[in-house]
Rosetta silent file (secondary structure, phi, psi, omega in degrees, C-alpha in Angstrom):
SEQUENCE: MLTLIKRFGHAGDGLAAVEFALILPVLTALILGVTELSSALECRQRVTAVAAQSADLVAQYKTITTSQMNDVMTAMNQILYPFPSTSSKIVITSVTSDGNGGGKVAWSKGNSGAAVRAVNTSVNLPAGLMTAYTCSGSVCTGCANGACSLVMAEVTYKYTSYSNTMKFITGPITFADSFYAKPRRSSTIAFGP
SCORE:     score description
SCORE:     0.000 S_00000001
   1 L     0.000  -40.700  178.970   -1.114  -21.663   52.238 S_00000001
   2 H   -64.829  -38.658  177.795    1.035  -18.754   51.165 S_00000001
   3 H   -66.515  -34.273  178.152    2.895  -20.936   48.676 S_00000001
   4 H   -64.411  -40.538  179.237   -0.421  -22.097   47.242 S_00000001
   5 H   -68.373  -40.576  178.231   -1.456  -18.486   46.621 S_00000001
   6 H   -64.392  -41.801  179.620    1.923  -17.674   45.024 S_00000001
   7 H   -64.789  -38.116  178.583    1.683  -20.717   42.757 S_00000001
   8 H   -64.944  -38.639 -179.846   -1.870  -19.708   41.740 S_00000001
   9 H   -67.880  -31.272 -179.411   -0.657  -16.200   40.890 S_00000001
  10 H   -92.681   -9.420 -177.155    2.132  -17.509   38.636 S_00000001
  11 L   -70.254  135.041  178.384    0.101  -20.252   36.961 S_00000001
  12 L  -135.947   19.309 -174.804   -0.650  -19.611   33.282 S_00000001
  13 L   -62.255  -43.463 -176.073   -1.617  -23.053   32.058 S_00000001
  14 L  -102.741    7.546 -175.252   -5.240  -22.286   31.097 S_00000001
  15 H   -62.449  -43.215 -179.109   -4.800  -18.588   30.379 S_00000001
  16 H   -63.318  -40.378  179.477   -4.736  -18.950   26.584 S_00000001
  17 H   -65.400  -38.577  179.173   -7.906  -21.045   26.619 S_00000001
  18 H   -67.736  -44.216  178.591   -9.725  -18.463   28.749 S_00000001
  19 H   -62.293  -42.278  178.750   -8.608  -15.582   26.502 S_00000001
  20 H   -62.416  -41.028  179.538   -9.672  -17.507   23.403 S_00000001
  21 H   -65.132  -31.405  178.070  -13.076  -18.221   24.961 S_00000001
  22 H   -76.753  -34.324 -175.792  -13.554  -14.509   25.640 S_00000001
  23 H   -86.833  -26.333 -174.900  -12.466  -13.394   22.142 S_00000001
  24 H   -53.916  -47.767 -179.863  -14.197  -16.150   20.093 S_00000001
  25 H   -62.108  -36.419  179.459  -17.736  -14.632   20.087 S_00000001
  26 H   -67.778  -44.939  179.062  -16.379  -11.250   19.006 S_00000001
  27 H   -64.309  -40.118  178.940  -14.300  -12.756   16.207 S_00000001
  28 H   -62.630  -46.316  178.700  -17.204  -14.923   15.039 S_00000001
  29 H   -62.533  -39.318  179.272  -19.550  -11.922   14.893 S_00000001
  30 H   -64.580  -45.361 -179.942  -16.909   -9.907   13.046 S_00000001
  31 H   -64.540  -44.634  179.846  -16.320  -12.614   10.428 S_00000001
  32 H   -66.549  -37.846  177.687  -20.055  -13.180    9.850 S_00000001
  33 H   -65.040  -42.903  178.323  -20.696   -9.426    9.635 S_00000001
  34 H   -65.675  -38.790  178.321  -17.933   -8.902    7.092 S_00000001
  35 H   -62.062  -44.910 -179.684  -19.231  -11.853    5.064 S_00000001
  36 H   -68.776  -38.930  177.679  -22.735  -10.404    4.961 S_00000001
  37 H   -63.443  -41.941  178.592  -21.484   -6.913    4.153 S_00000001
  38 H   -67.616  -30.665  175.303  -19.405   -8.243    1.252 S_00000001
  39 H   -65.353  -42.067  177.890  -22.436  -10.111   -0.041 S_00000001
  40 H   -64.398  -40.353  178.451  -24.429   -6.868   -0.031 S_00000001
  41 H   -66.981  -36.422  176.458  -21.604   -5.051   -1.837 S_00000001
  42 H   -64.322  -41.192  177.693  -21.423   -7.820   -4.437 S_00000001
  43 H   -61.289  -41.814  178.911  -25.170   -7.469   -5.022 S_00000001
  44 H   -61.034  -41.789  177.787  -24.716   -3.710   -5.498 S_00000001
  45 H   -63.332  -39.612 -179.882  -22.018   -4.363   -8.111 S_00000001
  46 H   -67.938  -35.141  175.902  -24.285   -6.799   -9.949 S_00000001
  47 H   -61.951  -43.206  177.641  -27.101   -4.215  -10.046 S_00000001
  48 H   -63.435  -41.692  178.993  -24.696   -1.763  -11.701 S_00000001
  49 H   -64.140  -40.059  178.988  -23.593   -4.463  -14.160 S_00000001
  50 H   -63.107  -43.434  179.024  -27.209   -5.283  -15.045 S_00000001
  51 H   -61.095  -46.975 -177.805  -27.961   -1.610  -15.766 S_00000001
  52 H   -67.196  -45.926 -175.831  -24.890   -1.230  -17.979 S_00000001
  53 H   -70.326  -37.229 -179.642  -25.244   -4.536  -19.822 S_00000001
  54 H   -67.280  -43.165  176.754  -28.977   -4.243  -20.494 S_00000001
  55 H   -63.960  -40.688 -179.607  -28.616   -0.757  -22.020 S_00000001
  56 H   -64.895  -42.424  179.492  -25.586   -1.937  -24.006 S_00000001
  57 H   -63.734  -46.811 -177.934  -27.376   -5.025  -25.372 S_00000001
  58 H   -67.792  -32.835 -179.771  -30.478   -3.135  -26.465 S_00000001
  59 L   -65.811  -12.770 -179.704  -28.379   -0.354  -28.034 S_00000001
  60 L   -85.636   -8.760 -178.605  -27.013   -2.903  -30.527 S_00000001
  61 L   -93.175  153.771  166.692  -30.410   -3.455  -32.198 S_00000001
  62 L   -89.844  -42.426  174.835  -32.097   -1.435  -34.959 S_00000001
  63 E  -135.073  134.665  179.291  -35.441   -2.982  -34.035 S_00000001
  64 E  -118.290  136.652 -178.263  -36.025   -5.094  -30.953 S_00000001
  65 E   -99.759  171.007  177.420  -38.884   -7.558  -30.604 S_00000001
  66 H   -60.811  -41.504  179.247  -40.706   -8.839  -27.539 S_00000001
  67 H   -62.924  -43.241  178.769  -38.863  -12.146  -27.832 S_00000001
  68 H   -66.664  -37.018  178.126  -35.483  -10.417  -27.996 S_00000001
  69 H   -66.087  -38.763  176.237  -36.398   -8.208  -25.034 S_00000001
  70 H   -63.053  -36.939  176.430  -37.342  -11.332  -23.061 S_00000001
  71 H   -64.055  -40.273  177.571  -33.918  -12.771  -23.946 S_00000001
  72 H   -62.042  -45.568  179.821  -32.247   -9.613  -22.636 S_00000001
  73 H   -62.791  -39.302  177.437  -34.195   -9.869  -19.369 S_00000001
  74 H   -63.578  -41.698  178.380  -33.221  -13.559  -19.022 S_00000001
  75 H   -63.890  -37.739 -179.975  -29.572  -12.663  -19.557 S_00000001
  76 H   -67.296  -34.691  176.444  -29.803   -9.945  -16.913 S_00000001
  77 H   -64.319  -32.208  178.039  -31.199  -12.459  -14.413 S_00000001
  78 H   -70.101  -32.594  176.519  -28.103  -14.574  -15.028 S_00000001
  79 H   -66.388  -35.857 -179.569  -25.868  -11.619  -14.162 S_00000001
  80 H   -70.887  -22.403 -176.419  -27.719  -11.266  -10.856 S_00000001
  81 L   -55.048  136.527   15.891  -27.134  -14.922   -9.924 S_00000001
  82 L   -91.326    7.375  179.081  -26.754  -16.138   -7.083 S_00000001
  83 L   -80.072  141.508 -176.064  -29.109  -13.398   -5.884 S_00000001
  84 L   -65.344  130.641 -178.238  -32.796  -14.123   -6.575 S_00000001
  85 H   -74.266  -13.091  178.845  -34.044  -12.359   -9.693 S_00000001
  86 H   -66.435  -18.359  179.175  -37.545  -12.057   -8.193 S_00000001
  87 H   -89.043    1.456 -176.095  -36.259   -9.080   -6.186 S_00000001
  88 E  -101.395  148.964  171.714  -35.222   -7.160   -9.309 S_00000001
  89 E  -130.285  117.092 -177.681  -37.082   -4.593  -11.358 S_00000001
  90 E  -119.210  124.471  177.694  -35.544   -3.790  -14.719 S_00000001
  91 E  -123.750  124.844  178.064  -36.996   -1.120  -17.009 S_00000001
  92 E  -114.892  125.143 -173.212  -35.483   -0.445  -20.437 S_00000001
  93 E  -128.517  136.284  170.994  -36.706    2.704  -22.173 S_00000001
  94 E   -93.575  121.493 -177.556  -36.006    4.242  -25.563 S_00000001
  95 E  -112.638  124.745  177.114  -35.822    8.011  -25.122 S_00000001
  96 E  -105.034  156.775 -177.764  -35.988   10.327  -28.157 S_00000001
  97 E   -69.969  148.131  175.997  -35.002   13.988  -28.208 S_00000001
  98 L  -101.657    2.736  179.584  -37.644   16.634  -27.724 S_00000001
  99 L    88.469  -13.139 -177.444  -35.578   19.294  -29.536 S_00000001
 100 E  -113.208   14.143 -179.708  -34.979   21.284  -26.330 S_00000001
 101 L    94.216   -0.355  177.862  -32.236   19.183  -24.768 S_00000001
 102 L  -110.701 -168.919 -179.364  -34.637   16.833  -22.984 S_00000001
 103 E  -139.405  162.706  174.420  -36.218   13.554  -23.892 S_00000001
 104 E  -136.312  152.325 -174.018  -39.537   11.801  -24.256 S_00000001
 105 E   -74.823  124.235  173.116  -40.387    8.118  -24.062 S_00000001
 106 E   -87.918  -46.055  174.016  -40.657    6.298  -27.402 S_00000001
 107 E  -157.962  157.047 -178.910  -41.253    2.900  -25.750 S_00000001
 108 E  -147.104  130.423  179.941  -40.590    1.322  -22.365 S_00000001
 109 E  -132.251  149.357 -179.821  -40.452   -2.354  -21.366 S_00000001
 110 E  -143.429  166.671  174.856  -39.763   -4.049  -18.053 S_00000001
 111 L   -77.253  176.896 -174.852  -39.490   -7.403  -16.394 S_00000001
 112 L   -60.362  131.686  178.332  -42.391   -8.772  -14.374 S_00000001
 113 L    89.795   -8.701 -178.647  -43.480   -6.414  -11.650 S_00000001
 114 L   -88.818  136.003  178.185  -41.591   -3.391  -12.986 S_00000001
 115 L   -83.840  118.345 -179.112  -43.532   -0.190  -13.669 S_00000001
 116 L   -86.497  163.678  178.955  -42.737    1.001  -17.189 S_00000001
 117 L   -85.466  145.800 -179.985  -42.782    4.604  -18.349 S_00000001
 118 L   -76.052  141.713  179.881  -45.733    5.905  -20.361 S_00000001
 119 L   -61.946  140.749  178.659  -45.135    6.679  -24.051 S_00000001
 120 L    70.746   10.022  174.573  -44.564   10.382  -24.899 S_00000001
 121 L   -84.316  152.542 -179.761  -43.932   11.391  -21.279 S_00000001
 122 E   -72.971  148.331  177.900  -40.973   13.652  -20.534 S_00000001
 123 E  -126.633  127.883  174.555  -37.774   12.205  -19.119 S_00000001
 124 L   -80.762  122.217 -177.659  -35.284   14.200  -17.092 S_00000001
 125 L  -113.635  151.602  173.450  -31.828   13.395  -18.419 S_00000001
 126 L   -59.382  149.206 -178.123  -28.390   14.273  -17.083 S_00000001
 127 L   -58.178  136.855  174.462  -26.934   17.381  -18.686 S_00000001
 128 L    93.487  -10.548  179.259  -25.194   16.828  -21.998 S_00000001
 129 L   -71.925  -39.996  174.769  -26.855   13.566  -23.039 S_00000001
 130 L  -131.640  127.678 -178.528  -29.143   15.342  -25.515 S_00000001
 131 L   -99.194  150.871 -179.698  -28.392   18.846  -26.685 S_00000001
 132 E   -67.072  146.061  179.301  -30.969   21.402  -27.747 S_00000001
 133 L   -82.813  117.765  179.440  -31.518   21.891  -31.475 S_00000001
 134 E  -133.351  149.892  177.439  -30.314   25.334  -32.511 S_00000001
 135 E  -127.634  137.647  174.685  -29.651   26.999  -35.855 S_00000001
 136 E  -129.168  102.040 -173.931  -27.406   29.912  -36.608 S_00000001
 137 L    69.605 -122.482 -179.588  -27.812   30.891  -40.222 S_00000001
 138 L   -99.466    3.443 -179.131  -27.511   27.694  -42.254 S_00000001
 139 E  -103.470  119.404  178.779  -25.655   25.749  -39.538 S_00000001
 140 E  -114.457  140.210  178.548  -27.794   23.701  -37.186 S_00000001
 141 E  -131.449  164.544  178.145  -26.502   21.758  -34.182 S_00000001
 142 L    90.578 -168.273 -176.295  -27.978   19.531  -31.526 S_00000001
 143 L  -107.648  116.876  174.407  -30.813   17.049  -31.690 S_00000001
 144 L   -69.657  164.828 -178.918  -33.995   17.960  -33.536 S_00000001
 145 L   -56.867  115.664  178.152  -37.290   16.643  -32.211 S_00000001
 146 L    80.425    0.238 -176.077  -37.171   12.847  -32.595 S_00000001
 147 L   -83.544  -28.334 -179.034  -33.836   12.851  -34.465 S_00000001
 148 L  -118.160  155.678  176.065  -31.635   11.510  -31.646 S_00000001
 149 E  -151.078  169.928  173.161  -32.292    8.828  -29.088 S_00000001
 150 E  -150.471  161.098  177.202  -30.731    6.835  -26.312 S_00000001
 151 E  -102.484  127.831  179.318  -31.472    3.685  -24.364 S_00000001
 152 E  -115.244  123.223  176.736  -32.038    4.155  -20.659 S_00000001
 153 E  -111.435  128.421  178.301  -31.879    1.161  -18.331 S_00000001
 154 E  -120.993  127.324 -177.073  -33.134    1.519  -14.761 S_00000001
 155 E  -127.088  131.163  170.782  -32.581   -1.268  -12.254 S_00000001
 156 E  -126.475  144.568 -177.523  -33.797   -1.543   -8.668 S_00000001
 157 E  -143.938  129.697  175.649  -33.118   -4.488   -6.398 S_00000001
 158 E   -95.536  108.093  179.631  -34.281   -5.205   -2.850 S_00000001
 159 E   -88.853  129.600  172.389  -31.445   -6.986   -1.091 S_00000001
 160 L  -124.401  152.727 -177.447  -32.283   -9.027    1.973 S_00000001
 161 L   -60.833  138.930  179.506  -29.898  -10.969    4.133 S_00000001
 162 L   -82.626  -16.887 -177.387  -29.320  -14.539    3.042 S_00000001
 163 L   -84.118  130.945  177.564  -28.720  -15.722    6.609 S_00000001
 164 L   -92.315  -18.689 -175.113  -31.742  -16.991    8.511 S_00000001
 165 L   -97.698  -48.255 -178.946  -29.988  -17.387   11.861 S_00000001
 166 L  -122.500  103.499 -179.539  -27.748  -14.350   12.327 S_00000001
 167 L  -102.204  115.572  175.889  -28.876  -11.244   10.482 S_00000001
 168 L   -91.660  -29.226  172.278  -26.505   -8.337   10.679 S_00000001
 169 L  -102.070  106.293 -168.339  -28.408   -6.448    7.974 S_00000001
 170 L   -80.212  -41.086 -177.266  -31.899   -6.510    9.444 S_00000001
 171 L  -109.059  172.284  176.664  -34.110   -4.905    6.813 S_00000001
 172 L   -70.437  145.584  175.747  -34.108   -4.909    3.021 S_00000001
 173 E  -113.223  128.338  179.470  -31.718   -2.520    1.302 S_00000001
 174 E   -95.870  119.486  174.653  -32.825   -1.102   -2.044 S_00000001
 175 E  -100.594  138.044  178.714  -30.069   -0.746   -4.613 S_00000001
 176 E  -140.723  143.217  176.893  -30.830    1.323   -7.713 S_00000001
 177 E  -153.103  154.304  175.421  -28.808    2.287  -10.745 S_00000001
 178 E  -136.197  155.393 -177.236  -29.424    3.642  -14.229 S_00000001
 179 E  -145.281  145.585 -179.032  -27.338    3.628  -17.380 S_00000001
 180 E  -121.441  138.320  177.601  -27.591    5.391  -20.737 S_00000001
 181 E  -139.796  139.288  175.750  -26.354    4.129  -24.109 S_00000001
 182 L   -82.362  141.630  175.912  -26.574    5.626  -27.595 S_00000001
 183 L   -58.224  141.185 -175.577  -27.909    3.328  -30.334 S_00000001
 184 L   -93.430  -32.397 -170.705  -25.036    1.848  -32.326 S_00000001
 185 L  -112.144   -1.650  178.804  -26.631    0.879  -35.650 S_00000001
 186 L  -159.062  169.089  179.770  -29.365    3.491  -36.123 S_00000001
 187 L   -77.298  -28.412  175.564  -30.424    6.863  -34.786 S_00000001
 188 L  -136.305  160.475  177.924  -33.404    5.342  -32.967 S_00000001
 189 L  -113.057  121.250  179.421  -34.386    1.831  -31.917 S_00000001
 190 E   -86.876  153.141  175.174  -37.849    0.679  -32.898 S_00000001
 191 E  -112.235  121.571 -179.806  -39.859   -1.810  -30.864 S_00000001
 192 E  -115.416  166.899 -176.442  -41.651   -4.474  -32.885 S_00000001
 193 L   -65.546    0.000    0.000  -43.918   -7.339  -31.895 S_00000001
């Protein structure tokens, strides 16, 4: 009997299998959690790319039409792929200077479901994007009322977990980003039909 107990104490034949069985659920949860977290981070990067690319595309026009704006929105949905574009809200706004270092909305367009900005409403801009119009003698600097403009793209996206069985991110996460671009071919960008 004593030898049986000693042999049991020294036996290690199934030890690796038992340790693996204890560690497997933890490793599986860790791998699935990291996968879901990286998916959320990728979505965040795509939201930033959509904001930058949409402002950049619109800034290349002198006049943009409804059809061209729809093309821009379609292109932005392709940047979001494989994430569903139905969760995105993209608003592209032309902001003109108010002469005091701020801006006002010239026009604003968005994809379906996005709330656009009202024309002639004030827009709070980061410092330095539009400078106040000042004159000292015969030298004037800054942006006179309506003389300068920029394109502002605002993107919000509600990310939800793609996994139906194991959700490590339980609720939706809202990603938001905005980007500003100066018009390249004119001082302002007109919106035509």
